[in-house]
C-alpha positions, 0 to 999 in steps of 0.5 A: 607693968612687966611685959608679957610674953603671952599677950591678952587675947583681946584689945580695945580699939575704937573705929569711926564709922561714916554717917553723911554729917557727923561720923560715929565712933564705935569702942571695939574688942578685937581679937588679938592674932600671931604674926602668922595668923595675922598674916592669913587674915590679911590674905584672906581678905579677898577671899571672905565676905566683909562680915565674915573677916571682921567676924574674925577679927572683932570680938565685941563692942560696947555702947551698941543697941544690939548685943554683938554677934555675927548677924548684927555685925553683919546689920552694921556693915549693911547699914553704914556703907564705909563701915567695913573699910573703917573697922578693918583700918582701925583693926590693923592699926591698933593690932600693931600698937597692941603689939608695941605696947607689950 
């Protein structure tokens, strides 16, 4: 596979959501950001709600009982207390790994 100067717009990643007795993995599709956009995204983390922030990072999900939307994402974050941090951390880690793969 050849190196891509323009990487794919999205990349897959998995976040593990804390759930008391057993963690729940969730397969997500992340939005790739340029270096500058990623810095701005990180800088805006304290100024935005968790739902707003993660809706800017996540483009979709798999094997969830609802279609992906900002409202559905908000419901996930409301119903699972540790979901915001788990998704944010997994996104940042996967984004940097996706960059290395290209």
